[in-house]
Every structure is written in C-alpha cells, then in structure tokens.
C-alpha positions in Angstrom: -87.4 70.7 -27.9 -88.5 69.7 -24.4 -92.1 69.4 -25.6 -91.1 66.7 -28.1 -89.2 64.7 -25.4 -92.0 64.7 -22.9 -95.8 64.1 -23.0 -98.5 64.4 -20.4 -99.3 61.2 -18.4 -102.1 60.8 -16.0 -101.1 58.9 -12.8 -103.9 56.4 -12.2 -102.0 54.8 -9.3 -99.9 57.1 -7.3 -96.7 56.2 -5.5 -96.7 56.0 -1.8 -96.4 59.5 -0.2 -97.3 61.3 -3.5 -99.4 64.4 -2.9 -102.1 64.5 -5.7 -102.9 68.1 -4.8 -106.3 69.7 -4.6 -108.8 67.9 -7.0 -106.0 65.8 -8.4 -104.2 68.8 -9.8 -100.8 67.0 -9.7 -101.9 63.6 -11.0 -100.9 64.6 -14.6 -97.2 64.8 -15.0 -94.8 65.2 -17.9 -93.3 61.8 -18.7 -90.3 61.1 -21.0 -91.2 60.0 -24.5 -87.8 58.3 -25.1 -86.7 56.1 -22.3 -83.2 54.8 -22.1 -82.4 51.6 -20.4 -79.8 52.1 -17.8 -77.3 49.4 -17.1 -77.8 47.8 -13.7 -75.2 49.1 -11.3 -72.6 46.5 -10.5 -72.3 45.1 -14.0 -68.9 45.6 -15.6 -67.9 45.3 -19.2 -64.5 44.1 -20.5 -62.3 46.6 -22.3 -60.9 45.8 -25.7 -57.5 45.1 -24.1 -59.0 42.6 -21.7 -60.8 40.8 -24.5 -57.5 40.6 -26.4 -55.9 39.1 -23.3 -58.7 36.5 -23.1 -58.3 35.7 -26.8 -54.6 35.2 -26.3 -55.1 33.0 -23.3 -57.7 30.7 -25.0 -56.2 27.3 -25.7 -58.6 26.2 -28.4 -60.1 27.8 -31.5 -63.5 26.9 -30.1 -62.8 29.1 -27.1 -61.4 31.9 -29.2 -64.5 31.8 -31.4 -66.8 31.9 -28.4 -65.0 34.8 -26.7 -65.0 36.8 -30.0 -68.7 36.0 -30.7 -69.8 37.1 -27.2 -67.7 40.3 -27.3 -68.6 41.3 -30.8 -72.3 40.5 -30.8 -73.3 41.1 -27.1 -75.4 38.0 -27.0 -75.9 36.1 -23.8 -73.9 32.9 -23.1 -77.0 30.8 -23.3 -77.8 32.2 -26.8 -74.3 31.5 -28.0 -74.2 28.0 -26.6 -77.5 27.2 -28.2 -76.4 28.1 -31.7 -76.4 25.4 -34.4 -74.7 25.2 -37.7 -77.9 26.2 -39.5 -77.9 29.4 -37.5 -74.6 30.6 -38.9 -75.2 32.5 -42.1 -71.7 33.8 -42.7 -71.9 34.4 -46.4 -72.0 37.9 -47.8 -75.4 37.0 -49.4 -77.5 34.4 -47.6 -80.4 34.3 -50.1 -79.1 30.9 -51.2 -80.1 29.7 -47.8 -83.5 31.3 -48.1 -82.6 34.0 -45.6 -83.9 37.6 -45.9 -81.1 39.2 -43.8 -78.2 40.7 -45.7 -74.6 40.3 -44.8 -72.9 37.7 -42.5 -75.0 37.1 -39.4 -76.1 34.5 -36.8 -79.7 33.7 -35.9 -80.7 33.5 -32.3 -83.7 31.3 -31.8 -85.4 30.1 -28.6 -85.5 26.3 -28.6 -84.8 23.3 -26.4 -81.2 22.3 -26.7 -79.6 19.1 -25.7 -76.8 20.9 -23.8 -79.4 22.8 -21.7 -78.5 26.2 -23.3 -81.5 28.6 -23.4 -82.1 31.9 -25.2 -84.1 34.2 -23.0 -85.3 36.3 -25.9 -88.8 35.2 -27.1 -88.5 36.7 -30.5 -85.9 35.2 -33.0 -83.4 37.8 -34.2 -80.4 38.0 -36.5 -77.2 39.6 -35.2 -74.5 40.8 -37.7 -70.9 39.5 -37.3 -67.6 40.8 -38.5 -64.8 39.2 -40.5 -62.7 38.4 -37.5 -65.6 36.3 -36.0 -66.0 34.5 -39.4 -62.3 33.7 -39.5 -62.3 32.4 -36.0 -65.4 30.2 -36.8 -63.5 28.8 -39.8 -60.5 28.0 -37.6 -62.9 26.3 -35.1 -64.4 24.2 -37.8 -61.0 23.1 -39.1 -59.9 22.2 -35.5 -63.1 20.3 -35.0 -62.7 18.3 -38.2 -59.1 17.6 -37.3 -60.0 16.2 -33.9 -62.9 14.2 -35.2 -60.5 12.7 -37.7 -61.8 9.4 -39.0 -64.7 9.2 -36.6 -67.0 9.8 -39.6 -69.5 12.6 -39.7 -68.3 15.5 -37.4 -71.9 16.3 -36.6 -72.7 12.9 -35.1 -73.0 12.6 -31.3 -70.2 10.1 -31.0 -67.8 12.4 -32.9 -68.8 15.3 -30.7 -68.1 13.4 -27.6 -64.7 12.3 -28.9 -64.0 15.8 -29.9 -64.9 17.1 -26.5 -62.7 14.5 -24.7 -59.7 15.1 -26.9 -60.1 18.9 -26.6 -60.2 18.6 -22.8 -56.8 16.7 -22.8 -54.9 19.5 -24.6 
C-alpha cells in the first residue's frame, strides 16, 4: 500500500543543511503521490449554527442569498460579487441555455466587473447549488423587482442605483 502512495523523487536542488550522503546516496527520496492541501493555520470556518444565525440577522433577501451562496458553494466573495444573471443556471436542465453542465449551478468566470469584483481562478468553472440557494435567489429577485417598481427595466443602471439606495434605507 505504501508503494502506491509514494514514488522515488530525485532532489536536484537540496534544502539548506541537507546531507546528500556519499556520492549523492540520499538525493533520491520517497515523495508522496497524493498531496493534500492543508488549510492555512489561522483560518476559521463558520459552523452551520453560526451560518443560520447570520441568515437570521440578514435584513434583506439579497444578503440572505449572498450568505447562503458563499456558505453552500465555498466560492470567494469576489467570485460571488462578480456573478451576473447569465451565470445563474438554476434550472434542473440547462441545455435550453446551451449549457453542458447538468443540474442547477452557477458559472464562475474571470472578467472585468464594474463593481471591481474579481475572480482569482483563471479557469472558468461551474459550481452546483442546492434548492435553498435557488429559493433565496428567487426571493432576492422578487425583492429587487419590488424595489425597482416602476423604474423600468430592473437591469438598467438607474434602477440598480435606486434599488441600492432604497435597500440601504431599510
């Protein structure tokens, strides 16, 4: 079993203080084949109870959706803030949208956003979402349409600014 988890590796550049042995005898070591990324010490994750408290404290559906999206998908805040409506494929089958990914999901793409949000990942990816996230997104869209009211198209910049100002007053 250990033989399948390790493989010989020749150390071309040796660490400081490493003794290569006579004729470089110890320059070949057994290195791990499967490497696990270890979380950086000092980072903490929220428990499910803490996430529920945050969801309960959120004043707007927008905030509840964002908290749920971040906690359920594990995406970075810049990735979440850079999402656009066309990135949200929340249908059970998104082939109608010319998407090859199955099930409800969101697409994370690296692009320049007007709000300055930036996805660090260089490769685009699709992240599956659950029913709770979809439901919160629907509530968010209803809230957004209600606040936009008769401002016309809810996607226009003017309607977004009005929505933002009204949502900040609540």
